[in-house]
C-alpha positions as CSV (number, residue, x, y, z in Angstrom):
1,X,30.8,-17.5,-24.2
2,X,32.9,-14.9,-26.0
3,X,32.0,-13.2,-29.3
4,X,35.0,-14.9,-30.9
5,X,33.9,-18.4,-29.8
6,X,30.4,-17.9,-31.1
7,X,31.6,-16.4,-34.3
8,X,34.4,-18.9,-35.0
9,X,32.7,-21.9,-33.5
10,X,36.2,-23.3,-32.8
11,X,36.7,-25.7,-29.9
12,X,40.1,-24.3,-29.2
13,X,38.8,-20.7,-28.9
14,X,35.9,-21.8,-26.7
15,X,38.2,-23.9,-24.4
16,X,40.7,-21.0,-24.1
17,X,37.9,-18.6,-23.3
18,X,36.5,-20.8,-20.5
19,X,40.0,-21.3,-19.1
20,X,40.8,-17.6,-19.0
21,X,37.5,-16.4,-17.6
22,X,37.5,-12.7,-18.3
23,X,35.8,-11.3,-21.4
24,X,38.9,-9.0,-22.0
25,X,41.3,-12.0,-22.0
26,X,39.0,-14.0,-24.2
27,X,39.0,-11.3,-26.9
28,X,42.7,-11.1,-26.9
29,X,43.3,-14.9,-27.0
30,X,40.9,-15.2,-30.0
31,X,43.3,-13.0,-32.0
32,X,46.3,-15.0,-31.0
33,X,48.2,-16.5,-34.0
34,X,48.9,-19.6,-32.0
35,X,45.2,-20.2,-31.5
36,X,44.3,-19.3,-35.0
37,X,46.9,-21.7,-36.3
38,X,45.2,-24.5,-34.5
39,X,42.0,-23.8,-36.4
40,X,43.3,-24.1,-40.0
41,X,41.2,-27.2,-40.7
42,X,37.8,-25.8,-41.6
43,X,36.2,-29.1,-40.4
44,X,37.2,-28.3,-36.8
45,X,36.9,-24.5,-36.9
46,X,33.7,-23.5,-38.6
47,X,31.8,-20.2,-38.4
48,X,28.5,-21.0,-36.5
49,X,25.3,-18.9,-36.5
50,X,22.3,-19.3,-34.2
51,X,19.2,-20.5,-36.1
52,X,17.3,-17.4,-34.9
53,X,20.0,-15.1,-36.3
54,X,19.9,-17.0,-39.7
55,X,16.1,-16.8,-39.9
56,X,16.4,-13.0,-39.5
57,X,19.3,-12.7,-42.0
58,X,18.2,-15.0,-44.7
59,X,15.0,-15.2,-46.9
60,X,12.8,-18.3,-46.3
61,X,14.2,-19.8,-49.5
62,X,17.9,-19.1,-48.6
63,X,17.3,-20.6,-45.1
64,X,15.6,-23.7,-46.6
65,X,18.4,-24.3,-49.1
66,X,21.4,-23.6,-46.9
67,X,20.2,-25.0,-43.6
68,X,17.7,-27.7,-44.6
69,X,19.5,-29.0,-47.7
70,X,16.7,-27.8,-50.0
71,X,16.8,-27.2,-53.7
72,X,15.3,-24.2,-55.5
73,X,13.3,-24.9,-58.7
74,X,15.4,-25.0,-61.8
75,X,15.6,-21.8,-64.0
76,X,14.3,-19.6,-61.1
77,X,17.4,-18.5,-59.3
78,X,18.8,-15.0,-59.7
79,X,22.2,-16.3,-60.7
80,X,21.2,-19.0,-63.2
81,X,21.6,-16.6,-66.2
82,X,23.9,-14.1,-64.4
83,X,26.9,-13.0,-66.5
84,X,28.7,-10.5,-64.2
85,X,32.4,-10.6,-63.5
86,X,33.4,-11.1,-59.9
87,X,33.2,-13.6,-57.1
88,X,30.2,-15.8,-56.0
89,X,30.3,-16.2,-52.2
90,X,28.3,-18.0,-49.5
91,X,25.1,-16.1,-48.7
92,X,25.4,-17.2,-45.0
93,X,29.0,-16.3,-44.1
94,X,30.2,-14.4,-47.2
95,X,33.2,-16.7,-47.9
96,X,34.4,-16.6,-51.5
97,X,33.5,-19.8,-53.3
98,X,33.5,-19.5,-57.1
99,X,35.1,-17.0,-59.6
100,X,32.9,-15.8,-62.5
101,X,35.5,-17.1,-64.9
102,X,34.6,-20.7,-63.9
103,X,30.9,-20.2,-64.5
104,X,29.3,-21.7,-67.6
105,X,25.9,-22.6,-68.9
106,X,25.3,-26.3,-68.3
107,X,21.7,-26.2,-69.3
108,X,20.6,-27.5,-65.9
109,X,18.8,-24.4,-64.8
110,X,21.2,-23.8,-61.8
111,X,24.4,-21.8,-61.7
112,X,27.2,-24.2,-62.8
113,X,30.9,-23.8,-62.2
114,X,33.8,-26.0,-63.3
115,X,36.1,-25.0,-60.5
116,X,36.2,-23.6,-57.0
117,X,38.1,-20.4,-56.0
118,X,40.5,-22.2,-53.6
119,X,41.1,-25.7,-52.5
120,X,39.2,-25.5,-49.1
121,X,36.4,-23.2,-50.3
122,X,33.9,-26.1,-50.3
123,X,33.6,-29.5,-48.5
124,X,32.3,-32.7,-50.1
125,X,30.2,-35.4,-48.6
126,X,28.2,-38.4,-49.9
127,X,24.5,-37.8,-50.5
128,X,22.3,-40.8,-50.8
129,X,19.0,-39.0,-50.5
130,X,16.1,-39.4,-52.9
131,X,17.4,-42.8,-54.0
132,X,20.4,-41.2,-55.8
133,X,24.2,-41.4,-55.3
134,X,25.5,-37.8,-55.4
135,X,28.2,-35.7,-53.8
136,X,26.9,-32.8,-51.8
137,X,28.8,-29.5,-51.7
138,X,28.8,-27.3,-48.6
139,X,30.6,-24.1,-47.7
140,X,34.0,-24.9,-46.4
141,X,33.7,-22.1,-43.8
142,X,30.2,-22.4,-42.4
143,X,28.8,-25.7,-43.7
144,X,25.9,-24.2,-45.6
145,X,24.4,-26.5,-48.2
146,X,25.3,-25.2,-51.7
147,X,24.3,-28.0,-54.1
148,X,26.1,-30.9,-55.7
149,X,29.2,-31.7,-57.8
150,X,29.1,-34.0,-60.8
151,X,31.8,-35.5,-63.0
152,X,30.2,-34.3,-66.3
153,X,31.6,-30.8,-66.5
154,X,33.9,-29.2,-69.1
155,X,37.7,-29.2,-69.2
156,X,40.0,-28.6,-67.6
157,X,38.4,-30.2,-64.4
158,X,35.6,-32.3,-65.8
159,X,33.6,-31.1,-62.8
160,X,30.1,-29.5,-62.7
161,X,29.4,-27.7,-59.4
162,X,25.6,-27.4,-59.7
163,X,24.8,-24.7,-57.1
164,X,21.6,-23.1,-55.8
165,X,21.4,-19.4,-56.5
166,X,19.8,-19.1,-53.1
167,X,23.0,-20.2,-51.4
168,X,25.1,-17.5,-53.2
169,X,25.8,-13.8,-53.1
170,X,27.8,-11.9,-55.8
171,X,30.6,-9.5,-55.4
172,X,31.5,-7.6,-58.6
173,X,35.1,-7.4,-59.5
174,X,37.0,-4.1,-59.8
175,X,37.1,-4.8,-63.5
176,X,33.3,-4.9,-63.6
177,X,33.3,-1.6,-61.8
178,X,35.9,-0.1,-64.1
179,X,39.2,-1.4,-62.6
180,X,41.1,-4.7,-62.9
181,X,41.2,-7.7,-60.6
182,X,42.7,-11.1,-61.0
183,X,41.0,-14.1,-59.4
184,X,43.0,-17.2,-58.7
185,X,41.4,-20.6,-59.2
186,X,42.4,-23.7,-57.3
187,X,42.5,-27.2,-58.6
188,X,39.6,-29.3,-57.5
189,X,40.4,-31.9,-54.9
190,X,37.4,-33.9,-53.7
191,X,37.5,-34.8,-50.0
192,X,35.8,-38.1,-50.3
């Protein structure tokens, strides 16, 4: 299997790679705009990582939260009180998820955001575990568990994305480092 098929996890890339046979041809087809266009839906073209690779890359807590749908204890995560300006991304695949402008203190003990950075940044699914009815939030690019979204957030969205710090990384903005950077936010559209 080609590096592109393993990285992208896209059925179209894998099928094209098998059909072409040579490693050289597979690398070029992975870059084809026609093939990339067929993978615009993140639910059919996700970044996949081997479990062994993730266990090496992530801390035990990061692995538990993102891969086993775990939850870190409240008020213990490194981003619960974090106030830096920039972008919070997925600790697994580095995809941008939330802008610091959308972060607020919900009092829950976990980082809370009222909006996502773009419409397909996260995916939503029903979560009926632990006798509760919740909406799970996963990374739209790799499927890593992030946390949950609730309808008790502040305006303008009324949403509270309650996210585990262990599922996030932080990239400071140019403004934080002395420059200026604008971050666009997308309206929330649940996929339920």
